[in-house]
C-alpha positions as MATLAB code, in Angstrom:
seq = 'XXXXXXXXXXXXXXXXXXXXXXXXXXXXXXXXXXXXXXXXXXXXXXXXXXXXXXXXXXXXXXXXXXXXXXXXXXXXXXXXXXXXXXXXXXXXXXXXXXXXXXXXXXXXXXXXX';
ca = [
      42.790  -64.005  -53.599;
      44.544  -61.316  -51.642;
      44.123  -57.530  -51.670;
      46.505  -55.410  -49.681;
      45.922  -51.681  -49.308;
      48.544  -49.214  -48.332;
      49.158  -45.483  -48.125;
      46.804  -44.338  -45.454;
      48.037  -41.925  -42.842;
      47.264  -38.725  -40.996;
      47.029  -35.691  -43.302;
      45.789  -32.093  -42.875;
      42.772  -30.795  -44.638;
      43.569  -29.782  -48.205;
      46.427  -32.181  -48.658;
      46.708  -35.015  -51.060;
      47.318  -38.765  -50.634;
      47.565  -41.782  -52.857;
      46.354  -45.169  -51.789;
      47.480  -48.379  -53.378;
      45.913  -51.850  -53.531;
      48.173  -54.734  -54.569;
      46.163  -57.747  -55.843;
      47.128  -61.401  -56.194;
      45.629  -64.707  -56.721;
      43.249  -63.864  -59.551;
      43.286  -62.461  -63.085;
      43.554  -58.795  -62.048;
      43.704  -57.392  -65.588;
      40.441  -58.873  -66.531;
      38.352  -57.524  -63.643;
      36.950  -54.176  -62.611;
      37.789  -52.959  -59.046;
      36.063  -50.846  -56.461;
      37.149  -48.608  -53.632;
      34.855  -48.509  -50.598;
      35.322  -46.599  -47.345;
      34.028  -46.760  -43.822;
      34.105  -43.717  -41.586;
      34.379  -44.261  -37.815;
      30.987  -45.368  -36.457;
      29.354  -45.326  -39.869;
      28.445  -47.772  -42.568;
      30.175  -48.788  -45.753;
      30.189  -46.253  -48.568;
      31.170  -46.923  -52.173;
      33.759  -44.463  -53.413;
      34.933  -45.407  -56.900;
      34.928  -48.011  -59.601;
      37.366  -48.621  -62.424;
      36.599  -50.886  -65.378;
      38.964  -53.218  -67.237;
      41.665  -51.309  -69.060;
      40.630  -48.071  -67.423;
      37.915  -47.832  -70.009;
      35.409  -46.385  -67.530;
      35.592  -44.969  -63.988;
      32.922  -43.735  -61.656;
      32.871  -41.767  -58.485;
      30.569  -41.081  -55.619;
      29.413  -37.480  -55.860;
      31.098  -36.296  -52.721;
      34.548  -37.182  -54.121;
      34.010  -36.402  -57.819;
      36.595  -33.944  -59.040;
      38.843  -34.588  -56.058;
      39.600  -38.290  -56.303;
      41.034  -40.137  -59.259;
      41.156  -43.971  -59.597;
      43.695  -45.648  -61.853;
      45.269  -49.048  -62.328;
      48.483  -50.580  -63.459;
      47.874  -54.110  -64.697;
      51.526  -54.809  -65.038;
      51.820  -54.293  -61.289;
      48.503  -55.838  -60.315;
      47.720  -52.550  -58.506;
      44.856  -50.185  -58.360;
      45.326  -46.655  -57.010;
      43.150  -43.900  -55.476;
      44.675  -40.501  -55.807;
      42.890  -38.171  -53.369;
      43.310  -34.429  -53.469;
      41.786  -31.564  -51.410;
      41.108  -33.948  -48.614;
      38.362  -32.986  -46.131;
      37.732  -34.117  -42.557;
      34.661  -36.000  -43.962;
      37.096  -38.219  -45.986;
      38.401  -39.733  -42.738;
      37.799  -43.476  -43.039;
      39.206  -46.820  -43.572;
      39.545  -47.417  -47.326;
      39.069  -50.876  -48.830;
      39.674  -52.134  -52.302;
      37.134  -54.700  -53.463;
      36.875  -56.998  -56.452;
      34.152  -56.501  -59.058;
      32.238  -59.447  -57.696;
      32.242  -57.917  -54.235;
      33.479  -61.309  -52.971;
      36.984  -60.216  -51.927;
      38.010  -57.319  -49.760;
      41.305  -56.104  -48.456;
      41.973  -55.351  -44.774;
      41.785  -51.635  -45.403;
      44.004  -48.652  -44.903;
      43.169  -45.767  -42.499;
      43.110  -42.218  -43.764;
      42.677  -39.561  -41.080;
      42.174  -35.938  -42.191;
      42.691  -33.627  -39.273;
      44.421  -30.395  -38.385;
];
């Protein structure tokens, strides 16, 4: 199993960014996926969940209305579209399988003026 996140970079407050996570080595289309983040010096924080076939998606309260999770099963990829970014969104973002057994290496998002 391999999960590879990409898309993280330095952005200014208020800007948007889309993260991607390319999955391989398992039946991606038949599993839900999570996004988790870790801010510098802080613990892990669950961000979002997307069910099989995009049937359901859930968000942490602090990102609800600003972040949108989606998936493209044909590309084995899950996305996290982030809008109206705030300094508090600065973190390394990880995609994680439904079982929580497999994690990517993360992609760093820095929100700073």
